[in-house]
C-alpha positions, 0 to 999 in steps of 0.5 A: 180827297187824296191821301196826300191832301192837307186841306179839305175842299168842297167836292173832295171825296174821302172813303166814298163820302163827298164833301158838300158844305162847310158847317163849322170850325172848332179848335182842332178841325172842321165839320162838313156836310157830306153825301155818300157816293152810292147811297146818297145818304147825308151826314156830317163829317168832322175832320181833324189834322193829325197833330203829333199823334194826338188822338182827340178825335178817336177819343170822341169816337170812343165816347160816341160808341159808348153812348150808342152801346148803351142806347143813348138817344141824345147823341150823334151816331158814329157811322164811320171813321178812319184816317190818312196821312194828314187827317183823322175823320168821323162820319156821324149823324147830320143834325139841325140848329145848335142852341146858340143858333136857335138863340140868334134866330130868336133875336137873342131872347127866348121865352121862359117856356123855351128856355126851360124846354131847352134846359129839360132836353139838355139835362137829359143829354148830360144824364145820358153822358154821365150814365156811361161814365163821362163828363163833358166838361165844356157845357155851352149852347154851341155843344147842343144841337137839335135833330132833323125831321122826326127828331127836330124836337130832341136836343143832342149833346156833341163835341166831346173833345174836352170830355173825360171819364170819371171812373177808374178801371175798376168802376170806382169814382176817380179821386180829386186831384188839385193839379189839373189844368182848367177845362171849359169856357170862362162863361159857363165853367163852374167856380170849382172848375177854375181851381185847376182841380179834377171835375165831377158830375156836378160841375157839368150840372153847374155849367148847365145851370149857368147856361139855363140862366143865360138862355132865360135872361139873356146874359150872365153877370160875369160875361164881360169880365176879363183880367190883366192875364190868364191867371187873373181872368180865371180868379176874377170869374171864380171869385164872382161866381162864388159871390153870386152862388152865395147870393141867389136873390141877386143872381137869379133876378128876373128868373122864375121862382123854380130856379131857386129850387134848382140851385138849392138842389145843385148846391147840395151835391158833392164831388162823388155824388150822382146829381139829382137829375130827376129832381131837377127835371121835376121842378122844371116840368112842374113850372112848364105845366103851370106856364100860362103863356105860349107853349110854343117853340119858335124854331119848330114853327 
């Protein structure tokens, strides 16, 4: 790719990395499989056009480097990064299928054991992110990917474009702010997130729990809920989520009994509290150990 190029194409070269394959597109850019000209090392490259100095990608790089510094295992490694007139880019670890792709490969129907396995792995990844002071704020199946080769059983968290630090410069927890815009997706965002308020670690955990239910039963009650405007849609989703949160028997129909314990644990948290990661992991681990059906993961077969 020349420094004058405004588009990325197969066989373009950027700082020694050859673009081999298009992998996916996001709100601000694209991800490609690349190979290094000299070492033949295959990785992923995320490229975003420069939009009036907006440095979202460089913030993502900051998060990745912080995770690596603290020895996190469930994230992509930042290998190289840079920019030219038109692009900012980061070269990072090449990964395998996302949870969304796994779901499609299993015909949108996971076994309860498979859903709980993904729940365990994804919660580990969220905990690592929280441990370095960041919220993800867009927890969903598309943002968790399995590794390759010896790491094919390990789930990694990706895409920190909506992430934010929950710590102030002095290390204290940031205060609540009711003037923040909505962050996340209608489907997985917490009910509280739809109040345009500052989020906390517990909002990530609610999103994770909604994702776990989706993986387990194949749908969420508010999947097709749409209002007559953006604001109305947010309000309807928020009201519906609060309804089901107040009625767990109705909400958790067809879910394992252990999900009631998980929901109770999540409900007990407040804005400043550290989520009970270990307690939730223990609930899932106990249920998985007691599982009498097949203990296999079809996407690893």
